[in-house]
C-alpha positions as a printed NumPy array, in Angstrom:
array([[  1.305,  88.785,  -0.409],
       [  0.279,  88.697,   3.197],
       [ -3.456,  88.261,   3.642],
       [ -5.184,  91.331,   5.035],
       [ -7.96 ,  91.551,   7.59 ],
       [-10.69 ,  93.778,   6.188],
       [-13.732,  95.266,   7.896],
       [-16.895,  95.865,   5.879],
       [-19.444,  98.094,   7.595],
       [-22.88 ,  97.395,   6.203],
       [-26.526,  97.67 ,   7.168],
       [-30.077,  97.126,   6.015],
       [-30.744,  98.327,   2.481],
       [-27.12 ,  98.456,   1.547],
       [-26.702,  98.057,  -2.213],
       [-26.776,  94.34 ,  -3.051],
       [-23.918,  94.311,  -5.586],
       [-21.801,  96.754,  -3.592],
       [-21.949,  94.4  ,  -0.623],
       [-21.87 ,  90.934,  -2.193],
       [-19.273,  91.508,  -4.923],
       [-16.454,  93.067,  -2.851],
       [-17.109,  90.654,   0.028],
       [-16.757,  87.641,  -2.252],
       [-13.929,  89.059,  -4.38 ],
       [-11.787,  89.94 ,  -1.368],
       [-12.334,  86.467,   0.093],
       [-11.473,  84.944,  -3.281],
       [ -8.011,  86.539,  -3.319],
       [ -7.277,  85.277,   0.2  ],
       [ -8.171,  88.155,   2.495],
       [-10.259,  87.793,   5.643],
       [-13.387,  89.944,   5.456],
       [-15.613,  90.645,   8.45 ],
       [-19.01 ,  92.071,   7.508],
       [-20.669,  93.759,  10.459],
       [-23.726,  95.91 ,  11.132],
       [-24.479,  97.905,  14.289],
       [-27.154,  96.21 ,  16.374],
       [-26.76 ,  92.81 ,  14.689],
       [-24.722,  89.726,  15.484],
       [-22.778,  87.308,  13.308],
       [-25.22 ,  84.952,  11.589],
       [-27.958,  87.573,  11.373],
       [-28.827,  89.105,   8.042],
       [-29.221,  92.537,   6.506],
       [-31.616,  93.175,   3.668],
       [-30.066,  94.54 ,   0.513],
       [-31.509,  96.563,  -2.338],
       [-30.742,  96.443,  -6.043],
       [-30.27 ,  99.911,  -7.471],
       [-30.368, 100.134, -11.238],
       [-30.133, 102.821, -13.867],
       [-33.244, 102.572, -16.033],
       [-33.47 , 106.024, -17.586],
       [-35.163, 107.814, -14.686],
       [-33.768, 110.909, -12.988],
       [-32.267, 108.663, -10.313],
       [-31.796, 104.948,  -9.747],
       [-34.676, 102.545,  -9.242],
       [-34.78 , 100.284,  -6.182],
       [-35.833,  96.652,  -5.93 ],
       [-35.413,  94.11 ,  -3.108],
       [-32.045,  92.348,  -3.161],
       [-30.706,  89.267,  -1.434],
       [-30.434,  88.842,   2.296],
       [-26.758,  89.107,   3.243],
       [-25.502,  87.097,   6.217],
       [-23.159,  88.934,   8.552],
       [-20.09 ,  87.103,   9.831],
       [-19.036,  89.495,  12.607],
       [-20.647,  91.379,  15.468],
       [-20.165,  95.126,  15.136],
       [-20.061,  95.751,  18.899],
       [-17.199,  93.253,  19.24 ],
       [-14.974,  94.682,  16.511],
       [-11.926,  96.807,  17.192],
       [-10.907,  98.934,  14.21 ],
       [ -7.278,  98.649,  15.366],
       [ -7.371,  94.929,  14.524],
       [ -8.083,  95.542,  10.817],
       [ -5.847,  96.461,   7.902],
       [ -8.507,  98.071,   5.692],
       [-12.127,  99.218,   5.502],
       [-14.824,  98.702,   2.853],
       [-17.949, 100.879,   2.818],
       [-20.711,  99.769,   0.42 ],
       [-23.325, 102.234,  -0.762],
       [-27.075, 102.038,  -0.954],
       [-29.328, 103.553,   1.681],
       [-27.506, 102.044,   4.671],
       [-24.896, 104.849,   4.951],
       [-27.744, 107.339,   5.396],
       [-28.502, 105.925,   8.85 ],
       [-25.121, 104.352,   9.674],
       [-23.64 , 107.865,   9.698],
       [-25.75 , 108.611,  12.773],
       [-23.877, 105.982,  14.812],
       [-20.906, 107.454,  16.747],
       [-19.116, 104.071,  16.877],
       [-19.331, 103.737,  13.088],
       [-17.912, 107.242,  12.669],
       [-15.118, 106.483,  15.147],
       [-14.186, 103.369,  13.152],
       [-14.051, 105.35 ,   9.901],
       [-11.957, 108.018,  11.626],
       [ -9.528, 105.354,  12.878],
       [ -8.88 , 104.025,   9.365],
       [ -8.447, 107.54 ,   7.985],
       [ -6.111, 108.792,  10.723],
       [ -4.037, 105.58 ,  10.579],
       [ -3.88 , 105.976,   6.771],
       [ -5.155, 102.438,   6.297],
       [ -6.78 , 101.616,   2.938],
       [-10.437, 102.643,   2.671],
       [-12.688, 101.655,  -0.244],
       [-16.019, 103.479,  -0.423],
       [-18.503, 103.28 ,  -3.247],
       [-21.683, 105.155,  -4.157],
       [-23.431, 106.516,  -1.032],
       [-20.587, 105.13 ,   1.117],
       [-19.164, 108.649,   0.862],
       [-21.864, 109.693,   3.347],
       [-19.909, 107.874,   6.071],
       [-16.697, 109.587,   4.983],
       [-18.283, 113.038,   5.074],
       [-20.082, 112.483,   8.385],
       [-16.826, 111.22 ,   9.922],
       [-15.069, 114.381,   8.741],
       [-12.342, 112.538,   6.841],
       [-12.623, 114.016,   3.321],
       [-11.443, 117.558,   3.996],
       [ -8.761, 118.314,   1.422],
       [ -9.191, 114.877,  -0.165],
       [-10.472, 114.051,  -3.64 ],
       [-13.097, 111.349,  -3.866],
       [-15.866, 110.103,  -6.054],
       [-19.355, 109.055,  -5.02 ],
       [-22.829, 108.713,  -6.418],
       [-23.385, 112.169,  -8.001],
       [-26.179, 113.047,  -5.519],
       [-23.525, 112.83 ,  -2.762],
       [-21.228, 115.306,  -4.523],
       [-22.63 , 118.32 ,  -2.629],
       [-21.988, 116.49 ,   0.684],
       [-18.375, 115.819,  -0.293],
       [-17.903, 119.499,  -1.159],
       [-19.674, 120.701,   2.02 ],
       [-17.334, 118.489,   4.064],
       [-14.305, 120.202,   2.493],
       [-13.532, 117.451,  -0.005],
       [-13.014, 117.666,  -3.735],
       [-15.791, 115.782,  -5.511],
       [-14.381, 113.879,  -8.483],
       [-17.029, 113.518, -11.177],
       [-15.902, 110.455, -13.121],
       [-17.679, 107.935, -15.373],
       [-19.873, 105.451, -13.507],
       [-17.516, 102.595, -14.413],
       [-14.342, 104.253, -13.083],
       [-12.712, 104.645,  -9.665],
       [-10.51 , 107.334,  -8.113],
       [ -7.518, 106.95 ,  -5.795],
       [ -6.301, 109.624,  -3.378],
       [ -3.568, 108.036,  -1.265],
       [ -5.234, 105.37 ,   0.878],
       [ -8.761, 106.316,  -0.279],
       [-10.328, 104.428,  -3.21 ],
       [-13.78 , 105.635,  -4.268],
       [-16.239, 105.084,  -7.097],
       [-19.687, 106.346,  -8.149],
       [-21.59 , 103.035,  -8.277],
       [-21.455,  99.269,  -8.824],
       [-20.614,  99.46 , -12.577],
       [-17.141, 100.544, -11.361],
       [-16.481,  97.257,  -9.531],
       [-13.698,  96.062, -11.882],
       [-11.765,  99.345, -11.651],
       [-12.629, 100.031,  -7.977],
       [-11.626,  96.581,  -6.758],
       [ -8.462,  96.507,  -8.907],
       [ -7.361,  99.867,  -7.501],
       [ -8.257,  98.844,  -3.942],
       [ -6.244,  95.624,  -4.301],
       [ -3.275,  97.691,  -5.519],
       [ -3.55 , 100.02 ,  -2.497],
       [ -3.757,  96.921,  -0.271],
       [ -0.588,  95.559,  -1.884],
       [ -2.402,  92.497,  -3.213],
       [ -0.834,  90.926,  -6.265],
       [ -2.727,  88.601,  -8.562],
       [ -0.646,  86.62 , -10.986],
       [ -2.039,  85.043, -14.121]])
């Protein structure tokens, strides 16, 4: 397996698990992962939030860890990366307002490079206009956005992931095992026991 160069677009109040776990797991299998946030430099941090399912109508939110970025968003060139990871949480809500973020997402989609989005990460996909005619999962509250953007919202269990070509999506962090396994398969990563 050739190591891949992966871009993770993140921001303040991204979901803690949806940022930390894929970042560390992708590094663990030998890929290079650059985590970047618009307006911040390598070495700076983003605040994360822990979203949990505690029986309320929606998730609860608690402060998460500070996550240290290792790349500067303004210096990245999407063309230099093999794949894209979009964590969920509240960050996509404001990241989708950034034209450079949307252009990066559009690059990965038009080049048919692997994209892994989880939870509210679908908000970047819909804002970038890349889900039309595509099936994807997301946090259920994002389902109407997927449909409004011309996509097919896939309502799957919270611990499952969906693949549509180069696009690997999941509803929330309980899907990490399935989401990451399917993303690694799309990347062409083989893990041998």
